[in-house]
VMD Tcl script that draws the C-alpha trace (Angstrom):
set ca {
  {90.68 89.56 105.21}
  {91.73 91.87 102.36}
  {90.27 91.38 98.88}
  {93.70 90.62 97.43}
  {95.92 88.22 99.41}
  {99.38 89.43 100.38}
  {101.85 87.04 98.84}
  {105.11 86.34 100.62}
  {108.24 84.43 99.71}
  {108.11 81.26 101.82}
  {111.87 80.69 101.45}
  {112.63 84.18 102.81}
  {110.26 83.63 105.73}
  {111.85 80.29 106.60}
  {115.34 81.84 106.36}
  {114.28 84.68 108.67}
  {112.86 82.21 111.19}
  {115.96 80.03 111.01}
  {118.32 83.00 111.33}
  {116.46 84.02 114.50}
  {115.75 80.58 115.96}
  {117.69 81.43 119.12}
  {114.86 83.85 120.00}
  {112.52 80.87 120.25}
  {114.80 78.95 122.60}
  {115.72 81.95 124.75}
  {115.24 81.23 128.45}
  {113.01 84.15 129.42}
  {111.37 82.70 132.51}
  {113.68 79.88 133.53}
  {111.01 77.38 132.61}
  {112.12 74.43 130.44}
  {108.52 73.57 129.53}
  {107.85 77.16 128.40}
  {110.98 77.13 126.23}
  {110.12 73.72 124.79}
  {106.69 74.98 123.79}
  {108.27 77.91 121.95}
  {110.68 75.60 120.12}
  {107.82 73.25 119.21}
  {105.85 76.20 117.83}
  {108.88 77.23 115.77}
  {109.21 73.74 114.23}
  {105.46 73.53 113.63}
  {105.49 76.86 111.78}
  {108.41 75.75 109.57}
  {106.55 72.50 108.77}
  {103.34 74.34 107.91}
  {105.18 76.70 105.58}
  {107.02 73.83 103.86}
  {103.76 71.90 103.43}
  {102.09 74.84 101.67}
  {99.61 75.55 104.47}
  {99.82 79.30 103.77}
  {100.07 79.16 99.97}
  {97.57 81.38 98.15}
  {94.50 79.83 96.56}
  {94.95 79.00 92.89}
  {93.60 81.60 90.50}
  {89.96 81.15 89.62}
  {89.12 80.83 85.95}
  {86.05 82.57 84.60}
  {82.98 80.39 84.69}
  {82.88 79.07 81.13}
  {79.45 78.04 79.86}
  {78.09 76.56 76.64}
  {77.82 79.24 73.97}
  {80.83 81.22 75.27}
  {83.67 82.11 72.93}
  {87.05 80.95 74.25}
  {90.75 80.68 73.41}
  {92.58 77.42 74.10}
  {95.78 78.21 76.02}
  {97.29 74.73 75.97}
  {99.83 73.40 73.47}
  {97.97 70.52 71.83}
  {95.54 72.56 69.67}
  {97.08 76.03 69.11}
  {94.53 76.81 66.36}
  {91.57 76.81 68.79}
  {91.15 80.58 69.09}
  {87.84 82.42 69.45}
  {85.90 79.15 69.23}
  {82.46 78.40 70.60}
  {81.90 76.05 73.56}
  {79.39 73.47 72.36}
  {78.81 71.80 75.75}
  {80.52 71.00 79.07}
  {81.04 67.47 80.36}
  {81.79 66.57 83.95}
  {84.37 63.80 84.36}
  {86.14 62.32 87.37}
  {89.24 64.31 86.46}
  {87.49 67.64 85.93}
  {85.31 69.68 83.59}
  {85.83 69.14 79.86}
  {84.60 71.55 77.20}
  {83.60 70.41 73.73}
  {84.76 73.07 71.27}
  {83.36 73.36 67.76}
  {85.98 74.15 65.12}
  {85.87 73.55 61.36}
  {82.98 71.05 61.65}
  {84.93 69.06 64.27}
  {84.55 68.77 68.04}
  {87.67 69.05 70.21}
  {87.48 68.15 73.90}
  {89.78 70.03 76.27}
  {89.88 70.74 80.00}
  {88.06 73.92 81.00}
  {91.10 75.10 82.99}
  {92.98 75.28 79.65}
  {90.54 77.86 78.30}
  {90.42 81.62 78.45}
  {87.10 83.32 77.93}
  {86.98 85.90 75.14}
  {85.34 88.90 76.81}
  {82.33 90.49 75.16}
  {81.85 87.56 72.81}
  {78.80 85.45 73.55}
  {76.64 83.55 71.12}
}
mol new
graphics top color blue
foreach p $ca { graphics top sphere $p radius 0.5 }
foreach p [lrange $ca 0 end-1] q [lrange $ca 1 end] { graphics top cylinder $p $q radius 0.2 }
display resetview
């Protein structure tokens, strides 16, 4: 597998398959069961594509640790830029970082943070 996944347009792929669906039902060997298997495979592939089976993995965020300097990229606290991560909490809904700013602690989800490179405390 290549280091960088090749991304495709699922809608274009489905359109191409649908535009050429007669190729799947073509009677090549005069065998109804063979043709039915090809048609079933065609429908299975369309279903898999529509269900996101081939979607790329979500981008991985840098591993943010206590002491790191980060920027908050959400909308709730736009002033949280180049702030220090005090500690990380693990909750049922995900990892939450406690950010120290102006003698206050703000808790935000780690996936809403961007690590400031070269800045560690």
